[in-house]
C-alpha positions as CSV (number, residue, x, y, z in Angstrom):
1,X,26.5,131.8,191.9
2,X,24.5,131.3,188.8
3,X,27.5,131.7,186.5
4,X,29.4,129.0,188.5
5,X,26.4,126.6,188.1
6,X,26.2,127.3,184.4
7,X,30.0,126.8,184.0
8,X,29.8,123.5,186.0
9,X,26.8,122.3,183.9
10,X,28.7,123.1,180.6
11,X,31.8,121.3,182.0
12,X,29.7,118.2,182.9
13,X,28.1,118.2,179.4
14,X,31.6,118.4,177.8
15,X,32.9,115.6,179.9
16,X,29.8,113.5,179.1
17,X,30.4,114.0,175.3
18,X,34.1,113.1,175.7
19,X,33.1,110.0,177.6
20,X,30.6,109.1,174.9
21,X,33.3,109.5,172.2
22,X,35.8,107.4,174.2
23,X,33.2,104.7,174.7
24,X,32.4,104.7,171.0
25,X,36.1,104.4,170.1
26,X,36.6,101.6,172.6
27,X,33.5,99.7,171.2
28,X,35.0,100.0,167.6
29,X,38.3,98.9,168.9
30,X,36.9,95.9,170.7
31,X,35.2,94.9,167.5
32,X,38.5,95.1,165.7
33,X,40.2,93.1,168.5
34,X,37.6,90.4,168.1
35,X,38.4,90.2,164.4
36,X,42.1,90.0,165.2
37,X,41.6,87.2,167.7
38,X,39.5,85.4,165.1
39,X,42.3,85.9,162.5
40,X,44.8,84.4,165.0
41,X,42.7,81.4,165.8
42,X,42.0,80.8,162.1
43,X,45.6,81.2,161.2
44,X,46.9,78.9,163.9
45,X,46.0,76.1,161.5
46,X,47.0,77.9,158.4
47,X,50.4,78.8,159.7
48,X,51.6,75.2,159.5
49,X,50.9,75.2,155.8
50,X,52.5,78.7,155.3
51,X,49.2,80.1,154.2
52,X,49.5,83.0,156.6
53,X,52.8,84.1,155.1
54,X,51.4,83.9,151.6
55,X,48.3,85.9,152.4
56,X,49.7,89.4,152.6
57,X,46.3,91.1,152.9
58,X,45.4,89.2,156.0
59,X,48.9,89.8,157.4
60,X,48.6,93.6,157.0
61,X,45.2,93.6,158.5
62,X,46.5,91.7,161.5
63,X,49.3,94.3,162.0
64,X,46.8,97.2,161.6
65,X,44.5,95.5,164.2
66,X,47.5,95.0,166.5
67,X,48.3,98.7,166.4
68,X,44.7,99.6,167.1
69,X,44.7,97.2,170.0
70,X,47.8,98.9,171.5
71,X,46.0,102.3,171.2
72,X,43.0,100.9,173.0
73,X,45.1,99.5,175.7
74,X,46.8,102.9,176.1
75,X,43.3,104.5,176.4
76,X,42.3,102.1,179.1
77,X,45.5,102.3,181.1
78,X,46.7,105.9,180.8
79,X,45.0,108.7,182.7
80,X,42.9,111.1,180.5
81,X,44.8,113.9,178.9
82,X,43.8,117.2,177.2
83,X,45.7,116.8,174.0
84,X,47.9,113.7,173.2
85,X,50.8,113.7,175.5
86,X,49.8,116.8,177.5
87,X,48.6,116.6,181.1
88,X,45.2,118.0,182.0
89,X,45.1,121.0,184.3
90,X,43.6,118.9,187.0
91,X,46.6,116.6,187.1
92,X,49.1,119.5,187.6
């Protein structure tokens, strides 16, 4: 019985660490999303003057932020998996 309790405790600790890592990643992603939204609002006015198109650096940062936003949305909407694309043993 003691082995089962130890195994359950280790599993709970592992899950807590995974949750902490996921929360940290989501927090970083939300910060990037806030920057992207700020870029969109800022460029709403610049777009009419073609500044957004001329500013390649900001354009690339926007697309990078957009891809990160898609990853975050996938994290929020998809069930947890072991490795990317693999179902966990609990789901099977």
